[in-house]
C-alpha positions as CSV (number, residue, x, y, z in Angstrom):
1,X,136.5,-81.9,-37.1
2,X,137.6,-78.9,-38.6
3,X,140.7,-81.0,-39.0
4,X,138.9,-83.8,-41.0
5,X,137.7,-81.2,-43.5
6,X,141.0,-79.7,-43.8
7,X,142.8,-83.3,-44.5
8,X,139.5,-83.6,-47.0
9,X,140.6,-80.4,-48.9
10,X,144.1,-81.9,-49.2
11,X,143.1,-85.1,-50.5
12,X,140.4,-83.6,-52.8
13,X,142.8,-83.3,-56.1
14,X,143.5,-87.2,-55.5
15,X,139.6,-87.7,-54.8
16,X,139.1,-86.2,-58.2
17,X,141.5,-88.2,-60.1
18,X,139.9,-91.0,-58.3
19,X,136.6,-90.3,-59.2
20,X,137.6,-89.8,-62.8
21,X,138.8,-93.5,-63.2
22,X,135.6,-94.4,-61.3
23,X,133.4,-92.6,-63.9
24,X,135.6,-94.2,-66.8
25,X,135.2,-97.3,-65.6
26,X,131.2,-97.2,-65.2
27,X,130.9,-95.5,-68.8
28,X,133.4,-97.6,-70.5
29,X,132.0,-101.1,-68.8
30,X,128.7,-100.2,-68.9
31,X,128.8,-99.7,-73.0
32,X,130.9,-103.0,-73.4
33,X,128.3,-104.7,-71.3
34,X,125.1,-103.2,-73.4
35,X,127.1,-104.9,-76.5
36,X,127.8,-108.1,-74.6
37,X,124.3,-108.2,-73.3
38,X,122.7,-107.5,-76.9
39,X,124.7,-110.0,-78.6
40,X,124.3,-112.6,-76.0
41,X,120.9,-112.1,-75.4
42,X,120.2,-112.5,-79.2
43,X,122.1,-115.3,-79.5
44,X,120.4,-117.2,-76.5
45,X,117.1,-116.9,-78.8
46,X,118.2,-118.2,-82.0
47,X,117.2,-121.8,-83.4
48,X,120.9,-122.6,-83.8
49,X,121.5,-125.2,-80.8
50,X,125.4,-124.3,-81.0
51,X,125.2,-120.5,-81.0
52,X,122.3,-120.8,-78.4
53,X,124.2,-123.2,-76.1
54,X,127.5,-121.1,-76.7
55,X,125.6,-118.1,-75.2
56,X,123.9,-120.0,-72.4
57,X,127.3,-121.2,-71.5
58,X,129.1,-117.6,-71.1
59,X,125.9,-116.3,-69.5
60,X,125.9,-118.8,-66.8
61,X,129.7,-118.8,-66.3
62,X,130.0,-114.9,-65.7
63,X,127.0,-114.8,-63.6
64,X,128.0,-117.7,-61.7
65,X,131.6,-116.5,-60.6
66,X,132.7,-113.7,-58.8
67,X,133.4,-110.4,-60.4
68,X,136.7,-110.3,-57.9
69,X,137.7,-113.7,-59.0
70,X,137.3,-112.9,-62.5
71,X,139.3,-109.7,-62.4
72,X,142.1,-111.7,-60.7
73,X,142.0,-114.1,-63.5
74,X,142.5,-111.5,-66.3
75,X,145.1,-109.5,-64.2
76,X,147.1,-112.2,-62.7
77,X,146.5,-115.5,-64.5
78,X,146.5,-114.2,-68.4
79,X,150.2,-113.0,-68.2
80,X,151.4,-116.8,-67.4
81,X,152.1,-119.3,-69.7
82,X,150.1,-120.5,-72.2
83,X,148.3,-117.4,-72.4
84,X,151.1,-114.9,-72.1
85,X,148.5,-111.8,-72.3
86,X,149.3,-108.2,-70.4
87,X,146.4,-106.1,-70.0
88,X,146.9,-102.9,-68.1
89,X,144.5,-102.2,-65.0
90,X,142.4,-100.2,-66.5
91,X,141.6,-102.3,-69.3
92,X,141.1,-105.4,-67.4
93,X,138.8,-103.5,-65.4
94,X,136.7,-102.7,-68.3
95,X,136.6,-106.0,-69.7
96,X,135.9,-107.5,-66.4
97,X,132.9,-105.1,-65.7
98,X,131.9,-105.6,-69.3
99,X,131.8,-109.5,-69.5
100,X,130.3,-109.9,-65.9
101,X,127.3,-107.2,-66.2
102,X,126.6,-108.1,-69.8
103,X,125.9,-111.5,-68.8
104,X,123.1,-110.5,-66.3
105,X,122.0,-107.8,-69.1
106,X,121.9,-110.5,-71.7
107,X,119.0,-112.1,-69.6
108,X,117.4,-108.8,-69.5
109,X,117.4,-108.4,-73.5
110,X,116.1,-111.9,-73.7
111,X,113.2,-111.4,-71.3
112,X,112.4,-108.2,-73.0
113,X,112.3,-109.5,-76.6
114,X,110.3,-112.4,-75.4
115,X,107.8,-109.8,-73.5
116,X,106.8,-108.2,-76.9
117,X,103.3,-109.1,-77.5
118,X,102.8,-112.0,-79.8
119,X,100.7,-109.9,-82.1
120,X,103.6,-107.8,-83.2
121,X,105.5,-110.9,-84.2
122,X,102.6,-111.8,-86.2
123,X,102.1,-108.6,-88.0
124,X,105.8,-108.8,-89.0
125,X,105.3,-112.1,-90.5
126,X,102.3,-110.9,-92.4
127,X,104.2,-108.2,-93.9
128,X,106.9,-110.5,-95.0
129,X,109.6,-109.0,-93.1
130,X,112.9,-110.8,-93.1
131,X,114.3,-111.7,-89.5
132,X,117.0,-108.9,-89.2
133,X,113.8,-106.3,-90.6
134,X,111.5,-107.7,-87.9
135,X,113.8,-107.4,-85.0
136,X,115.6,-103.7,-86.1
137,X,112.4,-102.2,-87.2
138,X,109.7,-103.7,-84.9
139,X,110.8,-105.7,-82.2
140,X,113.7,-104.7,-80.6
141,X,112.5,-101.0,-80.3
142,X,109.6,-102.3,-78.3
143,X,111.9,-104.5,-76.2
144,X,114.0,-101.3,-75.8
145,X,111.6,-99.6,-73.8
146,X,111.1,-102.4,-71.4
147,X,114.3,-103.4,-70.8
148,X,115.7,-99.9,-70.1
149,X,114.3,-99.9,-66.1
150,X,116.3,-103.1,-65.7
151,X,119.4,-102.1,-67.4
152,X,119.4,-98.9,-65.0
153,X,119.3,-101.1,-62.3
154,X,122.6,-103.0,-63.3
155,X,124.1,-99.6,-64.4
156,X,124.0,-98.7,-60.6
157,X,125.5,-102.3,-59.6
158,X,127.8,-102.2,-62.1
159,X,128.9,-98.3,-60.6
160,X,129.1,-100.2,-57.1
161,X,130.9,-102.9,-58.7
162,X,134.1,-100.3,-59.6
163,X,134.7,-100.3,-56.3
164,X,136.2,-103.7,-56.3
165,X,138.6,-102.9,-59.2
166,X,141.5,-101.2,-56.7
167,X,142.6,-105.0,-56.0
168,X,144.3,-104.9,-59.1
169,X,146.1,-102.0,-58.3
170,X,143.7,-99.3,-60.0
171,X,143.8,-96.1,-57.5
172,X,139.9,-95.4,-58.1
173,X,137.7,-93.2,-55.7
174,X,137.4,-96.3,-53.1
175,X,141.3,-96.4,-53.2
176,X,141.6,-92.8,-52.1
177,X,138.8,-93.0,-49.4
178,X,140.4,-95.8,-48.1
179,X,143.7,-93.9,-47.6
180,X,142.2,-91.1,-46.3
181,X,140.5,-93.1,-43.6
182,X,144.0,-93.3,-41.8
183,X,144.4,-89.6,-41.5
184,X,140.5,-88.7,-40.6
185,X,138.0,-91.8,-39.1
186,X,136.6,-94.6,-40.4
187,X,133.5,-93.0,-40.0
188,X,134.2,-89.6,-41.8
189,X,136.0,-91.0,-45.0
190,X,133.4,-93.7,-45.7
191,X,130.6,-91.2,-45.0
192,X,131.9,-88.9,-47.7
193,X,132.3,-91.8,-49.9
194,X,128.8,-93.0,-49.5
195,X,127.6,-89.5,-50.2
196,X,129.6,-89.2,-53.4
197,X,128.6,-92.7,-54.7
198,X,125.1,-91.8,-54.1
199,X,125.2,-88.3,-56.2
200,X,126.9,-90.4,-59.0
201,X,124.0,-93.2,-58.8
202,X,121.5,-90.4,-58.7
203,X,122.6,-88.6,-61.7
204,X,122.9,-92.1,-63.7
205,X,119.3,-92.9,-62.9
206,X,117.9,-89.6,-63.5
207,X,119.8,-89.7,-67.2
208,X,118.1,-93.4,-67.5
209,X,115.2,-92.2,-66.8
210,X,115.0,-89.4,-69.4
211,X,116.1,-92.0,-71.7
212,X,113.3,-94.5,-70.7
213,X,110.7,-91.5,-71.5
214,X,112.3,-91.0,-74.5
215,X,112.0,-94.3,-75.6
216,X,108.3,-94.8,-74.6
217,X,107.3,-91.5,-76.1
218,X,108.9,-92.8,-79.8
219,X,106.4,-95.9,-79.1
220,X,103.5,-93.7,-78.6
221,X,103.6,-94.8,-74.9
222,X,103.5,-92.5,-71.7
223,X,101.1,-89.7,-73.7
224,X,98.1,-88.6,-71.7
225,X,94.8,-88.2,-73.4
226,X,92.7,-85.4,-72.5
227,X,89.2,-85.7,-72.7
228,X,87.4,-82.6,-73.5
229,X,83.6,-82.4,-73.4
230,X,81.6,-81.2,-76.4
231,X,78.8,-78.7,-75.8
232,X,76.4,-81.4,-74.9
233,X,78.5,-82.2,-71.9
234,X,79.6,-85.7,-73.9
235,X,83.3,-86.5,-73.8
236,X,85.4,-86.5,-77.1
């Protein structure tokens, strides 16, 4: 077993390089996914049939096809005629992750907006707000607090999804551990990999939990009301 840890020490610089790539893919893919999710989620609610139909087609296509196949298409097919588009492996990874998880996130955005109480919509109408004002100032801030838990789950899924990018020649953390197993053992190498992924996921979940509490606090939720009895013992 001591030989295994010595081997782990030798692989550590490569593991750190792979970890950096995994974090870059996770953060970059998540940012792109959020932009796509919000854009498609809002388009999926508009009255215009063409825009709504376009959003539904994109959402269902990327939800209904494999992430691995999407990465292969972007990396191996786009450089061929008639596309002739050459993208670096990192860019392909970011775009693939962003599109795939952005499609799932779009449904979260749409559902969260629909979950905002009807009275809030009626209040914006009574205040003669425009559609943009209504969404930006009233509806979306409330929907944002509702969608964070589901987006947190998608973020963790996206982190785990980065493990397949090594199939398009990206040397990420999974690829390093896959190499290390040849010099140690399958059990040792992949156990370390599981622990590292768990730590990253835990950190991301903690940060998203803080973001959720911040969002709910801005809406006046999550505040504990302390009932203080007066001199007669009546709660006030």
